N, C-alpha and C positions, 0 to 999 in steps of 0.2 A: 076753721073752715067747714062749711056744710058738706055732707056726703054727696057724691055725684049721683044724679038720677040715672036710671038705666038708659043705656044707649045715647047718652049725651055726646054730641060731637065736639071734638077739641076746637073746631072752628066756630062753634057757638059760645065758647068760653072766653073769658078775658085772658090776656097774656101778661105775665108778670116777670120782671127782672128785679128781684128784691135786693136792696142794699141797706147798709147801716145809715147812709145819708138819704138822698132822694132816690126812691124806687121809681121804676118806669112801669106804668100800667096802661095796657091797651084795652079799652072797654069793648064789649061786644058791638057797640055802635060805631067803633072805629076811632074813638077819641083817644089820643095819646097824651097821658098825663105824667107829670113828675110830682110825686107825693112824698111827704114825710112818712116815717114809720107809723105814726099814729093815724094819719089820714089813710094810709094803705090798709091798715087793719080794719078801719071803719068801712072802707069801700068793699073789702072782701066779704064782709058779713052780708052785703046786699047783692052780691053777684054769685054766679055759679062757680064751682071750683076752677082754678085757673090752669092755663098752660104755662109751664115753667121748666127750669133746668135745675136739677138737684134740690128736691123738696126739703130735705133736712137742713141744708144750708140756708134756704130761703126762710124757713121757720126761725132759725137762729138769728138771721138778720133782722127779722121783724119782732123778735122776742115773743114768739108764740111757742106753745107747748108742742113737743113732738107727738106724732100719731103713729100707731102701729099699722102694719100692712093688713089689708089693702088700703091704700091711701085714696082720698077722693080726687086729687088733682091729676092732671095729665103731665107726667114727667117725661120730657123728651129723652132723658137718659134711658128710661125703660124701653122706649120705642127704638132707640139706637141699639140697645142690647138685642132686641128682637130682630131687627132688620140686618144689622151688621155684627153678628156675634164674633167673639175672639178678636176684637179690634179695640185697642186702647185709645182713649181720647180724653183730653182734659175736660173735666166736668163743668164747663162754663159755656155760655152761648158762643163766645169766640172760638173755643176749642171745637165745638160741634161744627161751626161754620168752616173752619180750616179742614176738618176731616171730610166734610161734604163738598169741598171745592168751591165754597161760596165766599166771596169777598166781603168781609165784615167791615162796617164803618169804624172809625176811630172811637166814637162814642156810641156804644151799643144801647139801643132802646128795645122795648118790648115788641116793637113792630117787626123785629128780626125773627121772633119765634115762630109765627105762622109760616114764614118762608122756610125755616128749617123743617118744620112739621110737614109741609107739603112736599119738600124734597125727599124726605124719608118715606112718606107714604107712596110717592110716585115710584121710588125704587122698589117698594114692596109690590106694587102693581105688576112690575115686570117679572115677578117670581110666581105669579098665580098659576100659570100653566106649566110650571117646571116640576120635577120631582121634589125639589125643595119646598114648593108651594103645597104639595100633598102633605109633607111632614108638618108644615106650619099650620095647616087647617086642623090636623089632629091635635096639635099642641094647644089650639085655642079651646079645646074641651076642658082641660083642667084650669086654664087661665080664666075662662069665663066663670067656672064654678068658684074660683078664688076671688071673684069680684074685681078683677083687674080693670082699671078705668078705661084702658084702650080697647077692651073687648068688642064693644059695639062697632067702633069705626073700622077695626081690622077685620072683623067678621064680615062686614059689608063689602070689604075689598076682596077677601079671600074666598068667601062663601063658607058653607058648613061642610064637614066631612061627608063624603058621598055614601059610605056604608060602614057603620061601626058595629054591625051585628056580630055578636060572638067575640068581640075584642074587649080587652080590659079597658075601662073608661080612661085610665091614665097610661095607656100603652105608649104614648109619645114620650113620656118621661123615662120609660124603661130602656134607656139607651144601650145598656149592656147587651141587649139582643142584637144591636145593629152595628156596634163598633167593630173595627177590623180585628182579627185575631192574629197574634204573632205566631211564628213557627220557628222551631229550633233550627239552627244552621251549624255546619261543621265548625269546630274550634278554629280560631284564627292562629296561624303559625306565629312563632316568635318573630318580632320585627328584625330587620337587618340592621347593619351598623354603618351604612354608607354615609359619609359626611356631606354637608352642604357647603359649597364654596361661597365665599363672600360675593363673587361676581354673579353667581346664580341667584343669590338672595336679592341682590340689587335689581336684577332683571325681573324677578318675580314681583318685586315691589312696583316696578314700572308697569308691568302688566296689570296689576290691581288698580293702579291709579289712572291708567289710560295713557295713550301716546301723547296727548296734548297737555297732560298735566305737568306742572312744574315740580320737579323733584326737589324737595328740600334737602340740602346737603346733610343736615343733622339726621334726618330720617333714614337716608341711605347709609350713613355711617353706623347708625344704630342697628340696622338690619345686618350689616357686615359683622359687627361685634357679636350679635346674638348667635351667629353660627357656631361660636365656641361651645355653646351648650349642646350642640348636635354632633360633636366630634365623637369618635369611638372611645369607649372607656378602656383605660389601660390595665386596670386591675380591679378585682371585686372590692366593693366597699369604698371605692375611690372615684366618685362621679366627677364629671367636669362641671365646675360651678362658675357662673358668670354673674358678677354684680355690675349692673348697668344702670347708671343714673341718667335719666332723660328729662331734661328741663321741660316745663310746660310748653305745649305747642310743638314739640318735636314730632309728634305723630307716632309714638312708640307702639301703639296697638297694632297698626298695620306694619310697623317695623319688625315686630316679632312674629306676626302672622305670616309674613313672607317666608322666612326660613323654616318655620314650624310646618307650614303646609307642604313645602318642598320635601322636607325630611319624611313626613308621613306618606307622601306619594312614592318616594323612592324606596322606602323601606317597608311598606305595607304595615305600618304601625300607627298607633294613636299618640298624639301629644295632648297632655292634659293642661289646659290653661286655667289657672286658679286665680280668683280675685276675692275681695273681702266681703262684698255684700251682694244681695240679689239684684239690686239696682245696677251695679257695675256689670254683673253677668249679662243683663239685658243690653247694656251699651256695647259690650264686646260682640254679642250676637248680631246686633245691628251692623257693626263694622264688617263682620264676616259676610254680609250680603254683598259687599263690594267685590269679594273674591268669588262668591258663588251666587250670582244674581238670579239664576234659575231656582225656583222654589223646591223642585224635586231634588236637584243636586245638593242644595243646601241641607235638606232634610237627611239625605244619605251621608253627607260628609260631616255634618256638625250636629252635636247633641249637647243639650244643656242638662246638667245633672245637679240635683239638690237632694236634701234629705227627704225621706218618705213623707214627713208631716206636711210638706208643701203641696202634695198631690191629692186629687180627688180619688176617694176610695169608693168603688162602685158598690161594694157590699154595704158600707155605711149608708150610701144613698138609697139602696133598696130597703134597708131597715127603716129609714126615715119615711120613705114613701108608704111602706106597709103600716107604720104607726098612724100616719095621716089618714090613710084609707080606712083604717079600723075605727076612727073617731067620727066618721060621718061628717055632717056639716061643721062640727067643731074643728075638724082638721083641714077644712078648705083653705084657710089662710096660709097654711104651710105649703100648699101646692104652688103658690105664686113664685117664690124664689127657686123652688126645685124645678119648675117648668122652664124658667129662664136659665138655670144652670144646665138643664138638659140641652137647651138650644145652644149654649156655649160649648158644652162638652163635645157635641158632634162636630163642631168646627174647630176645636182647639188642636193646636199642634201636639201638645204633650200633656194636657190635663193639669197644668201647673196653676194652682189657685193663688199662690202668693208670689207676686212679681212676674208672673208669666203673661199670657194673653187674656186672662180675665181682668177686666178693668178694676183698678184698686179701690174704686168707690163703690163696688158692689156691696161690700159688707156694711157700708154706712147706709145705703138705701134699704137693704133687706135684713140687716142684723148680722153681726159677726158670728152669732151663735149658729147660724145655718152653715157658714163655712167651716166652723170648728166641728160641727156634727158630721159633715160629709168628708172631711179630710182624713187621710190615713193617720194613724196614731202610733206612736213609738212602741214597737214590740208587740203590737196586737195583730199583725197580719198573719193569716193562716196559710198563706202561700198556695201550694198546689191543692189544698183542701177547699179553697174558695171556688164557688161556682163561676166566678168571673175572672179566674186566674189568667186565661188566655186573651182576655180583652183588657187586662189591667194596665193602666197608664204607666205605673212604675215599672212593671215587668217589660213593657214595650221599650221604655227608656234604657233599661239595663241591657237589653239585647241589642238595641241600636248602638249603644256606646261601645259594645264589643267589636263592631265592624266600622266605626266611624274613624275619620282622620283626626278630627279636633273635638275634644270634649271640654266644654266650658263648665267648670265646677267652682266651688268656693273653698276657701282655706279650711273651714271646719270639716267639710266632707272629705277633702283630700287627706287631712291629718288623721281623722278618725279611721279612714280606710288603711292608711299606712300603718297605724298602730295595730289595727286588727290583723293585717298581713304579718306583722312581726310576732303576734301572740297566738295566732290561729293554730289549732291542732294540726299536726302533719297530715297531709293528704286531703284536707278539707278545702275545696275550691271556694273562692270568694265570689260574690255576685258580679263584681266588676273585675276585669282583667287588670292586674297590677301594671301600670304604665312604667316605661323606662325613661321618658322625657317629660319634664315639667317646665311650665312657665308660670312663675308667681308674679302676677301683676299686683300693683299696690304692695310690693314686697316689704315696705316698712311696717306693715301690719302683721307680719309673720310672728313676732314675739307675742303680740296680744292674742292672736289666734291659737298659738301653741299653748299659751297660758290657760285659755279656756278649754282646749281639747284635752289637755293632760292633767288638769286639776281634778281633785276628788272632793265630793261634798257629801257628808253624812248629815242631812237635814231632815226635818219632819216631812217636808213636801216630797223630797226624793224617796225617803223610806216608805211613805204612805203610797206613793206611786208604784213602787215595787210590789207592795202588798196587793194593791188593786190589780196589777198585772198577773199576779199569781192566783189570787182568790176571786177575782171578778168584782162585781158591784156590791156584793154582800147585802142583798135585800133592797137596794135602792132601785129606782126606775131606770138607771143607766143601762146602756146596751153593752157595757164592758164585758168582754168574754174572759173568764179566768183560764188558767193553764189546763184545768181539768176538761173544760169544754173544748178547748182547742186540740186536745190530744185524745178525746173520747174514742174516735174510730181507730186510732193507732193502738190504743190500749187493747182493743178487741183483737187486733192482728198480732200485737207484740205484748203478750201478757207479762213478760219479764220486766217491763218498765212501770208496771202499776205500783209495786212496792216503793221504789224511790219517789215516785210521783206523790203517793199519799203521805210519805214522810215529809216531803218538802212542803206540801200544803198545810200539814199540821204545824210545822216549824214556822211557817210564814205568819202565824198569829202572834209571833213575838214582835212583828213590825207594827208601827202606829195604826191603831184601829180607827174606823170612821169617827169623826168628831174629835180627833186628837188635838186639833188647834185650840179648841175651847177648854181643854184640860191642861194646857201649858201653865196657865196662871189661874187656878180655881179661885172663885170668889169666896170671901169669908162667909157669906150667907147665901147659899144656893137658893135659886127660885123655888117657891113652893108650888105644888100642883094645886090649882084652885079647887079641883074636885075633892081634895082630901082635907081642905081647911074646915075645921069643925064650926058649925053654926053655934050661936049663943045657947048655952045649956047642954050642948052635946059633949060627950067624952071624946077626946082626940083618938083617932084611929092609929094604932101603932102597927106598922108592917115591918117585921124583922127582915133584914137584908143580909144575904151572904156576902162577905167581903170579896170583891173580885180580885183574882190574882194580879199582882203587879205586872204591867206590861213592861218588859225590860227596855224597849226603845223609848217609850214615853217617860220612864223614870230617868233615863240618861238625858233626854231632851230637857226635862224640868231641871236637872242638875246643871246643865249648861246654861239655861236661862237664869238660874239663881246666881251663878258665877258672873255672868254678863251684867246683871242688874247691880251687883255689888261693886263692879269695877268700872262701870260706865263713867265717862267724863263729858263735860260740856264745853263746846267750843266757844271761847270768849268773844270771837269776832262775829260769827254768824248765829250764835245761840243754839246750834244744833247739839243734840245729845248724841254721842258716838254710838254707832250701831255695831261695834265690835270691841273685843278685848283680847289680850294675849291668853293663850291656853296655859302657859306655865307662869308661875307655879300653880299646880292643879289643886282645886278644892277637894276635900276628902270625899264628898258625895259624887263628884265627877269621876274620881278614880275608882270608887267601889262600883258604881253603876256601869262604868266602862267595862270592867272585868265580866260582869254578868252578861252584858250585851254581847261582848265578844264571843262568849260561849254559845249564846243563843244564835248568833249569826253563823257560827261554824256549824251548828246543827242544821241550819238551813242550807248552807253552801254545799255540804258534803253530799246529801241526797240529790241535789240538782246536778252536781258533777257526775254522780253515778248514773243519773238519768241520761246525761249527754254521752257518757262513755258507752252505755248499753245501746243507745241509738246508733252511735258510730260503729260499734261492733256488728250490729245487724246489717248496716249498709255494706260493710266490708265482707261479711260472710255470705250474704245473699246475692250471688252474682246474677240471678234471674229476676231481681226486683225490677218492676216496671219504672220507666223514667220519671213519671209524675210523682210517684211515691218516694223515689230516691231524692228528687229535688226538694220535696217537701221536708223530708227528714233532715237533709243537709241544711236547709234553711232554718229548721227548728234548732239544730245544734248551734248554728251561728248565733241565733237569737238568745239561746240559753247562756252562751258564753258572754256575748256583748251586754245583754240586758241584766243578767243576774250574777254569773260566776265572777266575772272581772270586777264588777261593782262590789260584790260582797267581799272579795279578796282585798280590795282597796280599803274598805271600811274596817275589816278585821286588822289589817296592818296598821291603820291609824290608831285604833283602840289599844292594840298591844304596845305600840310605841309610846302611847300617852303615859305609861307608867314610868318611863325613863326620861328624866329631864335632859335637855341638850347640854353637851359639853361646851363650856364657854370659850375654849381655845380652838375648837374645831369648826370649820365653816360647814354649816348644815346643808343638806341636799334639798330639804323642804322647809316651807314656812307653814306652821299650823296655827290656827286662831279660831275664835268663836265669833260668829256674826249672826245678827238678826235682820230679817227683811219683812216688809209689809206684804200681806197676802191680799189678793183680790177677794172680795166678798162673793163666794159661790156657795152652792149647796154642800159641796165637799169640804170647803174650808171656811167654817163659820167664825173662827177666831180672827184676830187682827194681825197676827205676826207669825213668822216662822223662825226657827232657831236651828243652828247647825254647827258642826265642826268642819272646818275647811282646810284642805291641804293643797298648797301650790308649790310647784318647783321654784326654787330660788332663781335658777336660770332655765326658763322653759324651752330655750333653744336646744338644750341637751337632749331631751326626748325627741324633739323635732328632727335633729340630725341623726340620732341613733335609729329612728324608724325609717328615715327616707334614704339614707346613704347606701344601704345594701341593695334595694331593688332599683334605685335610680342610676342611670348612666349619665344623665346630664340635667342640670337645673339652670334656669335663668331667673334671677331675682331682679326685678326692675321697679322703679318708682321715680317720681320727680323729686323725692325727698329721702333718698337713701342716707345721705350724709348731713351732718350738722356743720356747715361751713362758718367758721368763726373768724376767718382772716384770709390773707393771701400768702403766697410763697410756698416753696417745697416742703418746709417743715410743717406748716399748717395743713397743707394738702395731705401729707402722709398721716398726720394725727387724725384728720377727719376720716380717712379711709380705715385706719386702725379702729377708731371708735365705732364705725359702721359695721365692721366685721365682727367686733365683740357683740354688738347689740343684735345682729342678725344671726349669730351663731356660726358664721362662716369659719371662724378659727377652729371649730370642732371637726370640720371635714379634714380628711387625710391629705387631700390635694389642695394646695393654696388656690384661692379663687382668682379668676381673671377680673381685673378692674377696668371699668370704662365709664366715661362721663361725656354726655353730649349736651351742649349748652342750649338754652332756649333761644329761639329765633326772634323773640320780641324785644322791642326797644322800650324797656321799662322806664327809662329816664323821661321819655316823652309821653308814654301811654298811661302812666300811673302817678299817683301821689299817695303819701301816707301821712297821717296826722295822729299825734298824741294830744288829747284834749286835757288841758291843765286845770279846768275849773268845774269839773263834774265830780260830785262825790259819789260814793257807792250806794247811797240811799235810793230807794225805789222811786220817789218822786223826781229826784234829779235825773236818774237814768231815763225814766219815761219821757221827761221833757226833752232830753238830748236825742233819744231815738226818734221822737216825733219830728223834731226840727230837722234832723239830718235826712230822714226819709222824705220830708216835704221838699227839702232843697234838691235832693236827687231827682225828684219827680217820679218816685217809685223805682223799681228795678234794684231794690236794696235787700241785702241779706243780713239779718242780725243774729249774731252767735252768742250763746250764753253758756256759762259754766255750771249753772244750776237750773233745774226745771222750775223750781218754785219762783225764782226771780223772772224767768221767761214768762210764766203765766201772769204774774203781777203786772209786768210791763205791758203785756198784751191787753189785759183787762182795762188799763188806763188809756191806751192810745188807739185801739182798733176803731172806735167809733169816729173820733175826729179825722183820722186818716181816710176812712172809707167815705166820710161825708165829702171829702175833697177829691174823691175819685181814685184813691190809692188803696185798693183792697189789701187787707192784711191777713195772711195765713200763718199758722203756727203749728209746728210739731208739738205733740203732747196736749194740744188744744183741739184742733180739727181732727175729726175721726176719719182721717185718710191716711193711707200708708205713705211712707216717705217718697216713693217713686211717683205717686199721684200728686203729692204736694209740689214736687219739682216740675212735673209736667204742667201743672197749673201756673206755677211761677214763670216757667219758660214761655208759656202761651200768652199770659196777661202781662205785657211788657211794663205796665205801670203798677204792678202789684208789688207787695213786700212780703218777706218771709222771715219768720223767727225759727231758730232751731238750735240744736246742741251738736254733739260730736258728729253724728251721722251726716249732718249737713255741711260739716267742715271738710270732710274727706270725700273725694271722688265724685263730686257733683259737677256735671258739665252743663253750664248754661251760657252759651256764647252770645255775643251781640248785646243789644240794648237791654235785654231782659235782666242783666246783672251788671250794674255799674257802680255799686257801692257795697262794701263789706264792713260791718260795724261789730267790733268786739266789746262786749259789756265789761270784761275783766281780763286781766292777764291770765292765760290758761295754764297756771301752775299745775303740776301733778297733784292729784288728790292725796292729802297727807295721811294715808291709811297705814295699817300695819304692814301690808305687803310692800308698799312703796318704801316705808321706813327701813325694812330689812334689806331690800335690794339696793337702796342708795348707800346703806352702810357697808354692805359686803361686796357690791359689784362696781363701786365708783372709783376703785383704785386709789382710795384715800382722799378723793375730792368730791364729797357729797353735794356741794354747791354747784359744781360744774355738771354733775349728773342731772340735777333739777333743771338747770339752764338749758341743757341739751334737749331734754324732752319738751320744754316750753318753746324753744326756737323751732323745733320740728312742727309743732302744732301751729305756730304762727305762719310758717312757710306753707303748710297745707292750706290754711285759710286764705292767705294771699294768692295762692295759685288758682283759686276759684275766679279771680277777677278777669284775667286776660286769657281768653281761649282762642282768639284769632287775631290776625294782624291789624284789624281795624278797630278793635275794642279799646275803650278808655275806661279807667276805673280808679276808684278812691278807696283806700283802706283807712279805717278810723278806729283807734283804740281809746276807749273812754276811761281807762285806768291811768290816772296821772302818776301813779307810783311805778309804772313799768320802767325798769332800769334801762339805761342806754345800751348796756352790753347785749341786750336782746335784739337790738335793731339790726344786727348782722343777719337776722333771719330773712330779711328782705333782699331781693336780688340787687346786684350791683347797679348803681345809677338811680335807685329809687330816692326821690326827694322826700325826706322825713321831716315834718314840721311839728314843733311843739307850740301850741297857742291856745288861747281861750276859745270856747265854743263859738261865740259870735263872730270872731275873726275867721275861724275855720269855715263857718258857713258861707261867708262872703268869698273866701278863697276857693272853696269847692264849687260854688256857682260859676265862678269865672273859668275854672279848669274844665268842668263838664260841658261848658259852652265855649268852645275855642274862639268863636268869632267875637266874643266879648272879653277875651283875656287881655289883661293890661300888661304890666311889666313882666319880665322873665322871672323864673322861680328863684327863691332864696332859701337858704338852709338854716334852720334853727334847731340843730341837734343839741340835746342836753346830755 
């Protein structure tokens, strides 16, 4: 596409809706055309840059090469960001129309785009004479310099800044000068212990839903049961635990919000609601708007908390702006995403870059590198020493959470904070007040979350990251600040910390040095420097080199890599070479290098521990220390423990235990193994793989319970799939609850849990069908044919689930063009450069679209109505047969490893089936393409589901009749195998 001429109007440009099939093009003369991709490409070479939605997606649809910013076309998503910041929208013409209140036709053509454009520009015109208009005019200075295609049109509407004399040319981007500043408040008293009665919880639920709303009995019953988690605790270390299974459609979110909000109000305390993913956090926040419809009340009562790396760091943003400013015209292109980020940040609720109110497609339009560059990074915050400390989004969130009634967090954050509270030095306060009441939504994920939170990994990437945190960028152009730079001013004030600091920095050189990944497997013939290659007749130049001392971390990593290469096996079914091997028996090189590395890491940990101790002593001894300095030192102590001391202690423990092989007759506490992973190609990691020693708890719920049971007074663990129901009757019911308690760790609590189950209100016998296709092989061509035929029969609204990313990509490559040609857009996780939340938003908005995904799309995705009417599984979702699973099924299955596998698989099938029916009017079809799926797994489906085994052709006819009730012939029949 040609570059846009200066001040070209979008209304003089063609409008384009690009598709794999026929694209819609509105010419400047008003002619509306349907063109093939080849015809569209040819037309675009003869026309000015077009008006479109989501330029990168349009280029992919037309098989055109991507362009860097500033792009020549008029992307309506850019304009939407400018006019309506901090508003999420599906990045399609229909999504924009819905957001703007415009009724979109069933078949969308390019003639809709000028209507969308005029609506947005008209909204902008109403801002001209407002304070917001003043800011927008100032923001146009950097945007115009950046070459933004919309600059001419918007400047015509807004006008130019009235007086910029004496101001920084990019003053509008420097939002840290204008953001509100937080102020400290008195500590919140410990919460009370008044219980919530079941009747009060039911009344609160009625208040949330409204007087005219029909109360679902299951939802009210769930709210009553949930009050058990808010009873007073009887003894320390013995919280009240409620396991509440709530079938799909029960309305469990509002069911637990009712008693939780009541308890928080009555006891002046906070309830932490934890879920598994950022996407689910956003869903819960939306539900809370029904309790607190007023925006100010919602902000005061509810806080969403995530890890620091999710938030905008103002200091990183300032650094990027300074770099762009210093480069003159060469840095202008960097101004475009930063200016639009500044526009978003001033309107954002909490500065959340990932899954918050910044649209998930921002990174695809402007490059994910920009978001990575401005995000907070693990362990690098300098807290009170930062000039933007009192406007920091993270610090705002921490302080708001201390006064909030409901904190919506995720399992990873909650578990890491609980672990820190258990290990923190005495007297050192945490950033967040430790809660006494928890609600774990999607509670079936607690074992997985605990497995990640409490595992230890001594890998090249982790160790190199720690070195970078300690030493900084080591000569590269990165802005990474080492520990010396973060503590410089404190060293001047507290000279006693300089000695342990310098000792730690010296010892840090035992960690992997820059370029470590290229040295894991050195080539037999290293590349020669072309400047040193002798010309014909010249004598070779010999340069003696001092042998570099062996880096103990790199030596250990190479020994691990050699053991892995020697013991790798190949999967006969899929052809994959295993990425892991057992640690024991240990190769000689691994054992010897582990001893050396353990000593080196001890020399690193001890001075860091001394540094933390001396900082802590200074805080304790200096009663007159000013509050900002005290807060900064306390934050540094926490960081030293979390980022370095606890990690190094874990690594040293693994290395020391490596010398002692496990006793065959003793059940181990941990599972240790070696694993390799592919690395992204970056400047810091130029090799192709990482290697590491990994330690996982055999039962990860043990550390979960041990860290949570002392501070907690009550816990509610809830999900639609807490249990694996394999049959009926009291015996089966008791067995399913016992298995659930074992899996969730409830048996480790001192007080037995309260059990409750609320059935789904849906009639699955009439609303659903399930099929096992008997004539589709596992080969890619056969799978692709089946997916295409099924998606066409459903008319879109289909979700395809895969157990392997490689197979997903292959099927997508084969079917996306024919499906899109028929008007069924196909989106795919791991293919489209959008985050999962954005993909789901698009899928929900475009009711005839289809979506391919893996585990993240299987759990917790809420797409009610016509947008989801079919779920197709490519393969039975057996557990991955890796070392960790092997050891757990062997030692935790109570002698029935086959039942252990089946239970995990049925739970995954139940989760996937639960995506289908989200409201009473939904109809849906579940299809399994694996003909080998055994009948014993069919109990994963709810009672009454009609499961049919048949060839694909017959299933397609049956599905067509079922999804179109008016055409349905005879009643259902059962063909269970």
